[in-house]
Steps between C-alpha positions, in 0.01 A plus 500: 500500500669316789247216484561464124877467548450241771269298271747510211784390726283215633411384149862514387618303802243223452525481121872420506579133577694436817851359492797567278286530191292772661806695603639473147174627353492794745858588413415490130203733552719748691766495227236566233340779704828682577552645147141618492550674836819669377323623186215636711738687731686645202176616344408681823843661512478603136161651562640717777815586304311590184241706682494852352641727769588862436844610616457726801740782592637614837644849536557792739312826492658745454756336271758774570540752780742750653584454868484690730229568603352169615272349237223240500539206262229252401551144378253472213383208286318485170335159508346551155205257468636255760304450820757481778432400859851450642806725476859467616729795422863547597684831446844636585658832595860606566488577874828696476322751278132494595281368782131450552362778717163328555360152544372317191126544452329218307188577299171419671410280201753244628361470850666167582861598571724194526833684527609863498852631570533773759670831431794397721542170312506671161745768615727233649498238223404711198220253415126534548248215466123522468282185495125558496177356365134583461290450809267201505204735467649680197576207271240620255690826447851399384772742389477584132629795300710763681526468878717631781663223703673708769663836569773647722707817547866521402763722664852576370785416740796552266674837520671467162396772257342399168489130592259248348305202631221258409201317638493155340261206477664161568341286229598171664304606808174585320191278466164597355240223533161527332169361623561174310833450685695581184826695516465827312805606293628853559763761422643755742670840489709705744466853635791742448608728784704821471654574839616837636476677167717811528371824354734648238706782651681775316863572587590865460822623342502822698320691226175645632190408307296803401125469458257746355441644845873560552510242779861389527553161660844363565630221724741733681234761566682824575295769663431761238397825658464848370830604655638519148357845451790675341415628159818498300561813299711441202745752356619295209828582338441457133802419292432528133725297276314587186517829314141561408394773265525809716158595615485758767263378769445703809438281802201621692522241782630596837751217474824622349669209328870542443566445133852432378416468133518765240124539515260522789267194490141537600472466879224270622317499828633292788368143469214412733603277794422139409459578127758251375414529132459880501146503358375734772302228678581261783316181409530127434751558222746652747442208738583261218831678433600474867389136532692396188823650637436412866809375685747565216834660577580712315140563391417316179279798413629831641148643489399255776748653750263781601705621797828466310675305775636241259249233605153402387333396821204552730578870537433551129174309537409725793548812284251360248249410771517849651440665165281244324223660295633855538 
């Protein structure tokens, strides 16, 4: 090839007359050849520009994550049908919120590492750069389809509850070059971070929550013991305001109610301790009556004041606990 070029140059030099006429002829040939050269260059450029290249994508995996704990993130690419041999990727973090907790590990497929930011550099500047290519012995196995480019661990440094952050690809700092030295077009996406997600907490109002096992939990947890052992005996004083049809009823109970009406009403047995609704049982219904009136003064439901002290409080709950199921 070199010998051919030398021969053509020799023939051109000796075929053009010497002197001003020869120089004029040479200039004319150059002027005529210049447009042809420009057209040829443009055709080459158009060939490269019009080459059918699939649009690749660059993304993080996972695309969203809660921190803490520390999590591993991968920079992934989907090269589609392109055959890529050179990669430059730039990504950013907010170092006031998150840091890298490991060095960047580049995939073994890109064995020729031109540049790789250290963990300290990323945590200081907030920017990480990876420049790598196929090894000279692996040019026949370019990147195509889905591939991992690199991975690293991320650690939360912000103490703000329910904060957010991102891992982002800097598009202006990305280059994907295929095996024909063509620039592959691409799109990118970010990873969303939820930082220091606080668990929802319930704030009590002082009313104990009663479960099916009668486990009472309350923020101010008073010590409920079985010291409330007094069994109140009621000697109700019945005041009748109605004048029912006189029906002589002989009270057979040992309790002797004092009746002030014109007739003696039927005396009933002393209510069972903790039986707020008087159905003869101490159960969840009675607990509901006490809970509904808990903390009211005077009691919103007099039945809930089991010890008749004018308050509906933990003492009334204790009476139910001591007699529950009896």
